N, CA, C and O atoms as a GROMACS GRO file, in nm:
protein
  396
    1MET      N    1  -3.070  -5.240  -1.236
    1MET     CA    2  -3.090  -5.112  -1.171
    1MET      C    3  -3.062  -5.119  -1.033
    1MET      O    4  -3.119  -5.208  -0.970
    2THR      N    5  -2.983  -5.043  -0.974
    2THR     CA    6  -2.952  -5.025  -0.833
    2THR      C    7  -3.076  -4.958  -0.762
    2THR      O    8  -3.159  -4.892  -0.824
    3ALA      N    9  -3.080  -4.982  -0.624
    3ALA     CA   10  -3.191  -4.936  -0.545
    3ALA      C   11  -3.123  -4.874  -0.416
    3ALA      O   12  -3.011  -4.905  -0.375
    4LEU      N   13  -3.199  -4.793  -0.366
    4LEU     CA   14  -3.160  -4.720  -0.235
    4LEU      C   15  -3.258  -4.749  -0.121
    4LEU      O   16  -3.380  -4.755  -0.139
    5TRP      N   17  -3.201  -4.768  -0.005
    5TRP     CA   18  -3.278  -4.772   0.122
    5TRP      C   19  -3.256  -4.628   0.163
    5TRP      O   20  -3.145  -4.575   0.156
    6ILE      N   21  -3.374  -4.559   0.209
    6ILE     CA   22  -3.368  -4.435   0.263
    6ILE      C   23  -3.446  -4.441   0.391
    6ILE      O   24  -3.568  -4.458   0.390
    7ALA      N   25  -3.376  -4.427   0.503
    7ALA     CA   26  -3.448  -4.430   0.636
    7ALA      C   27  -3.442  -4.293   0.702
    7ALA      O   28  -3.347  -4.218   0.682
    8HIS      N   29  -3.536  -4.264   0.774
    8HIS     CA   30  -3.547  -4.144   0.866
    8HIS      C   31  -3.573  -4.202   1.004
    8HIS      O   32  -3.667  -4.280   1.017
    9VAL      N   33  -3.503  -4.172   1.100
    9VAL     CA   34  -3.509  -4.231   1.227
    9VAL      C   35  -3.498  -4.132   1.346
    9VAL      O   36  -3.413  -4.043   1.349
   10SER      N   37  -3.588  -4.153   1.443
   10SER     CA   38  -3.572  -4.088   1.571
   10SER      C   39  -3.551  -4.200   1.669
   10SER      O   40  -3.632  -4.291   1.686
   11VAL      N   41  -3.437  -4.187   1.733
   11VAL     CA   42  -3.394  -4.292   1.837
   11VAL      C   43  -3.460  -4.267   1.965
   11VAL      O   44  -3.466  -4.151   2.004
   12THR      N   45  -3.509  -4.359   2.033
   12THR     CA   46  -3.569  -4.325   2.166
   12THR      C   47  -3.515  -4.409   2.270
   12THR      O   48  -3.548  -4.392   2.387
   13ASP      N   49  -3.429  -4.503   2.233
   13ASP     CA   50  -3.341  -4.606   2.330
   13ASP      C   51  -3.209  -4.614   2.258
   13ASP      O   52  -3.197  -4.688   2.160
   14ALA      N   53  -3.111  -4.543   2.303
   14ALA     CA   54  -2.988  -4.532   2.229
   14ALA      C   55  -2.923  -4.666   2.244
   14ALA      O   56  -2.867  -4.715   2.147
   15GLU      N   57  -2.926  -4.733   2.367
   15GLU     CA   58  -2.859  -4.868   2.405
   15GLU      C   59  -2.910  -4.976   2.306
   15GLU      O   60  -2.833  -5.045   2.239
   16ALA      N   61  -3.052  -4.986   2.300
   16ALA     CA   62  -3.094  -5.081   2.218
   16ALA      C   63  -3.077  -5.065   2.075
   16ALA      O   64  -3.047  -5.161   2.004
   17TYR      N   65  -3.096  -4.940   2.027
   17TYR     CA   66  -3.067  -4.901   1.885
   17TYR      C   67  -2.938  -4.933   1.850
   17TYR      O   68  -2.922  -4.979   1.736
   18ALA      N   69  -2.821  -4.916   1.939
   18ALA     CA   70  -2.696  -4.948   1.901
   18ALA      C   71  -2.669  -5.097   1.879
   18ALA      O   72  -2.573  -5.133   1.811
   19LYS      N   73  -2.755  -5.185   1.939
   19LYS     CA   74  -2.754  -5.330   1.905
   19LYS      C   75  -2.816  -5.361   1.760
   19LYS      O   76  -2.781  -5.455   1.689
   20TYR      N   77  -2.911  -5.269   1.730
   20TYR     CA   78  -2.972  -5.294   1.595
   20TYR      C   79  -2.856  -5.246   1.500
   20TYR      O   80  -2.818  -5.324   1.414
   21ALA      N   81  -2.802  -5.131   1.510
   21ALA     CA   82  -2.700  -5.083   1.416
   21ALA      C   83  -2.572  -5.182   1.402
   21ALA      O   84  -2.520  -5.206   1.293
   22GLN      N   85  -2.532  -5.231   1.512
   22GLN     CA   86  -2.428  -5.341   1.507
   22GLN      C   87  -2.467  -5.454   1.421
   22GLN      O   88  -2.388  -5.495   1.336
   23ALA      N   89  -2.585  -5.509   1.437
   23ALA     CA   90  -2.624  -5.643   1.378
   23ALA      C   91  -2.673  -5.598   1.230
   23ALA      O   92  -2.658  -5.678   1.138
   24ALA      N   93  -2.730  -5.475   1.206
   24ALA     CA   94  -2.785  -5.450   1.074
   24ALA      C   95  -2.667  -5.434   0.966
   24ALA      O   96  -2.676  -5.487   0.855
   25GLY      N   97  -2.561  -5.361   1.003
   25GLY     CA   98  -2.452  -5.340   0.914
   25GLY      C   99  -2.410  -5.472   0.826
   25GLY      O  100  -2.416  -5.478   0.704
   26PRO      N  101  -2.369  -5.571   0.912
   26PRO     CA  102  -2.325  -5.690   0.848
   26PRO      C  103  -2.436  -5.755   0.756
   26PRO      O  104  -2.405  -5.812   0.651
   27ALA      N  105  -2.566  -5.744   0.798
   27ALA     CA  106  -2.673  -5.797   0.713
   27ALA      C  107  -2.686  -5.726   0.588
   27ALA      O  108  -2.710  -5.792   0.486
   28ILE      N  109  -2.674  -5.595   0.580
   28ILE     CA  110  -2.689  -5.511   0.483
   28ILE      C  111  -2.555  -5.537   0.381
   28ILE      O  112  -2.566  -5.540   0.258
   29ALA      N  113  -2.444  -5.554   0.443
   29ALA     CA  114  -2.321  -5.572   0.346
   29ALA      C  115  -2.344  -5.709   0.289
   29ALA      O  116  -2.305  -5.722   0.173
   30ALA      N  117  -2.400  -5.816   0.348
   30ALA     CA  118  -2.416  -5.944   0.293
   30ALA      C  119  -2.502  -5.958   0.171
   30ALA      O  120  -2.500  -6.051   0.091
   31HIS      N  121  -2.576  -5.855   0.170
   31HIS     CA  122  -2.679  -5.844   0.043
   31HIS      C  123  -2.627  -5.732  -0.058
   31HIS      O  124  -2.700  -5.684  -0.145
   32GLY      N  125  -2.502  -5.696  -0.039
   32GLY     CA  126  -2.441  -5.605  -0.136
   32GLY      C  127  -2.469  -5.461  -0.115
   32GLY      O  128  -2.448  -5.378  -0.204
   33GLY      N  129  -2.520  -5.428   0.014
   33GLY     CA  130  -2.553  -5.295   0.046
   33GLY      C  131  -2.430  -5.223   0.098
   33GLY      O  132  -2.349  -5.274   0.175
   34VAL      N  133  -2.423  -5.088   0.042
   34VAL     CA  134  -2.318  -4.995   0.080
   34VAL      C  135  -2.378  -4.866   0.134
   34VAL      O  136  -2.467  -4.807   0.073
   35PHE      N  137  -2.326  -4.822   0.252
   35PHE     CA  138  -2.382  -4.703   0.308
   35PHE      C  139  -2.329  -4.570   0.229
   35PHE      O  140  -2.208  -4.549   0.213
   36LEU      N  141  -2.425  -4.487   0.186
   36LEU     CA  142  -2.378  -4.357   0.129
   36LEU      C  143  -2.395  -4.257   0.223
   36LEU      O  144  -2.323  -4.158   0.211
   37ALA      N  145  -2.483  -4.261   0.324
   37ALA     CA  146  -2.492  -4.162   0.437
   37ALA      C  147  -2.552  -4.239   0.552
   37ALA      O  148  -2.647  -4.317   0.538
   38ARG      N  149  -2.492  -4.213   0.665
   38ARG     CA  150  -2.535  -4.280   0.788
   38ARG      C  151  -2.511  -4.168   0.913
   38ARG      O  152  -2.404  -4.146   0.970
   39GLY      N  153  -2.630  -4.111   0.936
   39GLY     CA  154  -2.618  -3.994   1.031
   39GLY      C  155  -2.567  -3.871   0.961
   39GLY      O  156  -2.608  -3.839   0.849
   40GLY      N  157  -2.481  -3.804   1.025
   40GLY     CA  158  -2.422  -3.684   0.966
   40GLY      C  159  -2.510  -3.570   0.954
   40GLY      O  160  -2.628  -3.570   0.990
   41ARG      N  161  -2.447  -3.469   0.902
   41ARG     CA  162  -2.510  -3.335   0.894
   41ARG      C  163  -2.632  -3.326   0.790
   41ARG      O  164  -2.622  -3.379   0.680
   42TYR      N  165  -2.746  -3.258   0.830
   42TYR     CA  166  -2.867  -3.269   0.737
   42TYR      C  167  -2.939  -3.133   0.757
   42TYR      O  168  -2.918  -3.063   0.855
   43GLN      N  169  -3.013  -3.105   0.672
   43GLN     CA  170  -3.113  -2.984   0.683
   43GLN      C  171  -3.246  -3.037   0.633
   43GLN      O  172  -3.262  -3.076   0.517
   44GLN      N  173  -3.344  -3.037   0.729
   44GLN     CA  174  -3.468  -3.077   0.697
   44GLN      C  175  -3.554  -2.969   0.628
   44GLN      O  176  -3.580  -2.863   0.685
   45MET      N  177  -3.597  -2.997   0.509
   45MET     CA  178  -3.648  -2.901   0.420
   45MET      C  179  -3.805  -2.899   0.414
   45MET      O  180  -3.866  -2.793   0.397
   46GLU      N  181  -3.867  -3.020   0.430
   46GLU     CA  182  -4.008  -3.043   0.414
   46GLU      C  183  -4.033  -3.172   0.490
   46GLU      O  184  -3.947  -3.259   0.496
   47GLY      N  185  -4.158  -3.184   0.552
   47GLY     CA  186  -4.199  -3.302   0.609
   47GLY      C  187  -4.147  -3.321   0.758
   47GLY      O  188  -4.095  -3.226   0.817
   48ASN      N  189  -4.161  -3.437   0.814
   48ASN     CA  190  -4.133  -3.467   0.944
   48ASN      C  191  -3.980  -3.475   0.964
   48ASN      O  192  -3.909  -3.541   0.887
   49ASP      N  193  -3.934  -3.412   1.060
   49ASP     CA  194  -3.794  -3.402   1.107
   49ASP      C  195  -3.760  -3.534   1.179
   49ASP      O  196  -3.824  -3.565   1.280
   50ARG      N  197  -3.670  -3.608   1.136
   50ARG     CA  198  -3.613  -3.727   1.213
   50ARG      C  199  -3.457  -3.696   1.218
   50ARG      O  200  -3.394  -3.672   1.115
   51PRO      N  201  -3.402  -3.697   1.337
   51PRO     CA  202  -3.254  -3.659   1.340
   51PRO      C  203  -3.155  -3.757   1.274
   51PRO      O  204  -3.042  -3.715   1.245
   52ARG      N  205  -3.187  -3.876   1.251
   52ARG     CA  206  -3.095  -3.964   1.203
   52ARG      C  207  -3.132  -4.008   1.062
   52ARG      O  208  -3.244  -4.056   1.046
   53ASN      N  209  -3.047  -3.997   0.954
   53ASN     CA  210  -3.092  -4.020   0.830
   53ASN      C  211  -2.993  -4.117   0.761
   53ASN      O  212  -2.873  -4.094   0.771
   54VAL      N  213  -3.039  -4.223   0.693
   54VAL     CA  214  -2.944  -4.328   0.640
   54VAL      C  215  -2.982  -4.362   0.495
   54VAL      O  216  -3.100  -4.381   0.464
   55VAL      N  217  -2.881  -4.368   0.406
   55VAL     CA  218  -2.897  -4.403   0.283
   55VAL      C  219  -2.800  -4.522   0.250
   55VAL      O  220  -2.680  -4.514   0.277
   56ALA      N  221  -2.850  -4.621   0.198
   56ALA     CA  222  -2.768  -4.731   0.151
   56ALA      C  223  -2.793  -4.784   0.008
   56ALA      O  224  -2.910  -4.810  -0.018
   57ARG      N  225  -2.707  -4.803  -0.084
   57ARG     CA  226  -2.724  -4.848  -0.215
   57ARG      C  227  -2.702  -5.006  -0.221
   57ARG      O  228  -2.612  -5.063  -0.160
   58PHE      N  229  -2.789  -5.061  -0.294
   58PHE     CA  230  -2.795  -5.212  -0.321
   58PHE      C  231  -2.782  -5.229  -0.473
   58PHE      O  232  -2.814  -5.143  -0.556
   59PRO      N  233  -2.731  -5.352  -0.502
   59PRO     CA  234  -2.706  -5.373  -0.657
   59PRO      C  235  -2.837  -5.387  -0.738
   59PRO      O  236  -2.843  -5.377  -0.861
   60SER      N  237  -2.946  -5.412  -0.651
   60SER     CA  238  -3.078  -5.414  -0.736
   60SER      C  239  -3.180  -5.400  -0.643
   60SER      O  240  -3.153  -5.421  -0.524
   61PHE      N  241  -3.302  -5.365  -0.678
   61PHE     CA  242  -3.419  -5.358  -0.599
   61PHE      C  243  -3.453  -5.487  -0.525
   61PHE      O  244  -3.490  -5.488  -0.407
   62ASP      N  245  -3.440  -5.594  -0.598
   62ASP     CA  246  -3.467  -5.730  -0.544
   62ASP      C  247  -3.382  -5.766  -0.430
   62ASP      O  248  -3.422  -5.839  -0.339
   63ALA      N  249  -3.251  -5.709  -0.436
   63ALA     CA  250  -3.147  -5.739  -0.339
   63ALA      C  251  -3.184  -5.662  -0.219
   63ALA      O  252  -3.177  -5.716  -0.108
   64ALA      N  253  -3.224  -5.533  -0.235
   64ALA     CA  254  -3.275  -5.450  -0.121
   64ALA      C  255  -3.395  -5.504  -0.045
   64ALA      O  256  -3.401  -5.496   0.078
   65VAL      N  257  -3.488  -5.557  -0.118
   65VAL     CA  258  -3.598  -5.624  -0.047
   65VAL      C  259  -3.557  -5.741   0.010
   65VAL      O  260  -3.588  -5.759   0.128
   66ALA      N  261  -3.490  -5.829  -0.050
   66ALA     CA  262  -3.439  -5.957   0.007
   66ALA      C  263  -3.367  -5.926   0.140
   66ALA      O  264  -3.389  -5.993   0.240
   67CYS      N  265  -3.279  -5.822   0.136
   67CYS     CA  266  -3.201  -5.783   0.258
   67CYS      C  267  -3.299  -5.758   0.374
   67CYS      O  268  -3.285  -5.811   0.484
   68TYR      N  269  -3.406  -5.670   0.341
   68TYR     CA  270  -3.503  -5.632   0.452
   68TYR      C  271  -3.573  -5.756   0.494
   68TYR      O  272  -3.595  -5.763   0.615
   69ASN      N  273  -3.612  -5.855   0.421
   69ASN     CA  274  -3.687  -5.970   0.458
   69ASN      C  275  -3.603  -6.082   0.507
   69ASN      O  276  -3.658  -6.182   0.552
   70SER      N  277  -3.463  -6.071   0.503
   70SER     CA  278  -3.384  -6.172   0.549
   70SER      C  279  -3.391  -6.200   0.700
   70SER      O  280  -3.428  -6.110   0.776
   71SER      N  281  -3.358  -6.312   0.743
   71SER     CA  282  -3.356  -6.354   0.884
   71SER      C  283  -3.266  -6.269   0.967
   71SER      O  284  -3.298  -6.226   1.078
   72GLU      N  285  -3.141  -6.246   0.903
   72GLU     CA  286  -3.038  -6.164   0.966
   72GLU      C  287  -3.084  -6.018   0.993
   72GLU      O  288  -3.063  -5.962   1.100
   73TYR      N  289  -3.145  -5.963   0.892
   73TYR     CA  290  -3.198  -5.828   0.911
   73TYR      C  291  -3.307  -5.812   1.010
   73TYR      O  292  -3.308  -5.720   1.091
   74GLN      N  293  -3.404  -5.908   1.003
   74GLN     CA  294  -3.521  -5.899   1.089
   74GLN      C  295  -3.472  -5.924   1.224
   74GLN      O  296  -3.535  -5.866   1.312
   75ALA      N  297  -3.366  -6.001   1.264
   75ALA     CA  298  -3.322  -6.024   1.390
   75ALA      C  299  -3.267  -5.894   1.455
   75ALA      O  300  -3.289  -5.859   1.571
   76ALA      N  301  -3.184  -5.821   1.354
   76ALA     CA  302  -3.141  -5.688   1.391
   76ALA      C  303  -3.258  -5.582   1.417
   76ALA      O  304  -3.260  -5.505   1.513
   77LEU      N  305  -3.349  -5.589   1.324
   77LEU     CA  306  -3.457  -5.509   1.336
   77LEU      C  307  -3.532  -5.511   1.464
   77LEU      O  308  -3.583  -5.409   1.509
   78ALA      N  309  -3.540  -5.632   1.524
   78ALA     CA  310  -3.606  -5.664   1.655
   78ALA      C  311  -3.557  -5.569   1.756
   78ALA      O  312  -3.634  -5.538   1.847
   79HIS      N  313  -3.429  -5.516   1.752
   79HIS     CA  314  -3.365  -5.430   1.845
   79HIS      C  315  -3.412  -5.280   1.827
   79HIS      O  316  -3.412  -5.201   1.921
   80ALA      N  317  -3.451  -5.248   1.701
   80ALA     CA  318  -3.486  -5.108   1.667
   80ALA      C  319  -3.627  -5.100   1.709
   80ALA      O  320  -3.663  -4.992   1.755
   81LYS      N  321  -3.718  -5.200   1.702
   81LYS     CA  322  -3.867  -5.177   1.737
   81LYS      C  323  -3.873  -5.149   1.881
   81LYS      O  324  -3.813  -5.219   1.962
   82GLY      N  325  -3.946  -5.045   1.914
   82GLY     CA  326  -3.956  -5.003   2.053
   82GLY      C  327  -3.837  -4.914   2.098
   82GLY      O  328  -3.838  -4.860   2.209
   83ALA      N  329  -3.741  -4.901   2.016
   83ALA     CA  330  -3.612  -4.818   2.048
   83ALA      C  331  -3.605  -4.697   1.948
   83ALA      O  332  -3.512  -4.617   1.960
   84SER      N  333  -3.696  -4.682   1.853
   84SER     CA  334  -3.696  -4.586   1.752
   84SER      C  335  -3.830  -4.577   1.689
   84SER      O  336  -3.914  -4.667   1.691
   85GLU      N  337  -3.846  -4.448   1.628
   85GLU     CA  338  -3.953  -4.430   1.527
   85GLU      C  339  -3.896  -4.415   1.383
   85GLU      O  340  -3.823  -4.320   1.356
   86ARG      N  341  -3.925  -4.498   1.302
   86ARG     CA  342  -3.856  -4.509   1.180
   86ARG      C  343  -3.947  -4.516   1.051
   86ARG      O  344  -4.052  -4.582   1.048
   87ASP      N  345  -3.898  -4.445   0.946
   87ASP     CA  346  -3.955  -4.465   0.817
   87ASP      C  347  -3.851  -4.512   0.727
   87ASP      O  348  -3.737  -4.466   0.726
   88LEU      N  349  -3.897  -4.614   0.642
   88LEU     CA  350  -3.779  -4.672   0.566
   88LEU      C  351  -3.851  -4.696   0.421
   88LEU      O  352  -3.957  -4.759   0.420
   89VAL      N  353  -3.801  -4.653   0.310
   89VAL     CA  354  -3.843  -4.684   0.183
   89VAL      C  355  -3.744  -4.736   0.091
   89VAL      O  356  -3.631  -4.687   0.096
   90ILE      N  357  -3.767  -4.825   0.010
   90ILE     CA  358  -3.681  -4.869  -0.094
   90ILE      C  359  -3.715  -4.811  -0.238
   90ILE      O  360  -3.824  -4.827  -0.292
   91VAL      N  361  -3.622  -4.752  -0.288
   91VAL     CA  362  -3.648  -4.687  -0.417
   91VAL      C  363  -3.551  -4.728  -0.522
   91VAL      O  364  -3.430  -4.725  -0.500
   92GLU      N  365  -3.597  -4.763  -0.629
   92GLU     CA  366  -3.509  -4.793  -0.759
   92GLU      C  367  -3.460  -4.672  -0.820
   92GLU      O  368  -3.536  -4.581  -0.850
   93GLU      N  369  -3.320  -4.666  -0.841
   93GLU     CA  370  -3.259  -4.558  -0.891
   93GLU      C  371  -3.289  -4.547  -1.030
   93GLU      O  372  -3.310  -4.644  -1.102
   94THR      N  373  -3.291  -4.417  -1.071
   94THR     CA  374  -3.305  -4.375  -1.214
   94THR      C  375  -3.175  -4.400  -1.286
   94THR      O  376  -3.072  -4.357  -1.235
   95PRO      N  377  -3.170  -4.467  -1.403
   95PRO     CA  378  -3.043  -4.491  -1.476
   95PRO      C  379  -2.986  -4.353  -1.514
   95PRO      O  380  -3.057  -4.255  -1.538
   96PRO      N  381  -2.847  -4.355  -1.517
   96PRO     CA  382  -2.785  -4.223  -1.574
   96PRO      C  383  -2.823  -4.210  -1.713
   96PRO      O  384  -2.849  -4.308  -1.782
   97PRO      N  385  -2.826  -4.082  -1.759
   97PRO     CA  386  -2.859  -4.043  -1.902
   97PRO      C  387  -2.754  -4.094  -1.983
   97PRO      O  388  -2.636  -4.088  -1.947
   98ALA      N  389  -2.795  -4.151  -2.103
   98ALA     CA  390  -2.704  -4.197  -2.196
   98ALA      C  391  -2.630  -4.085  -2.258
   98ALA      O  392  -2.681  -3.976  -2.281
   99GLU      N  393  -2.493  -4.120  -2.286
   99GLU     CA  394  -2.419  -4.011  -2.340
   99GLU      C  395  -2.406  -4.019  -2.490
   99GLU      O  396  -2.344  -3.932  -2.552
   0.00000   0.00000   0.00000
C-alpha cells in the first residue's frame, strides 16, 4: 500500500526554509517519495489555513516513516524548525476498488 505525506506549512523565515526544501527533496526521493503537490493554488475549506501545502507519495507506509526518521531528512528538517509552523501527517492510501 502506498502512503502520503501531507504537510501544511506557514513559513516564517524564507531563507532558512529554502535550505530545508533544498535538502529535503533529495532525502524524500531517496526513499521513493514523489511530490504530487508542492505549494500551488489551494482553497482552505476547513481548519487552520497554512499557505504552503505539500503532498508526496511513497511506495509504502514504512518507507514514508523511514524517510521522516532518516538522518538525511532530519538534517534537512533542522532548517525548518524555527523557520516555519508545520503540520505533517503520514496516511496510508486506500487501495483502488477492484474491477
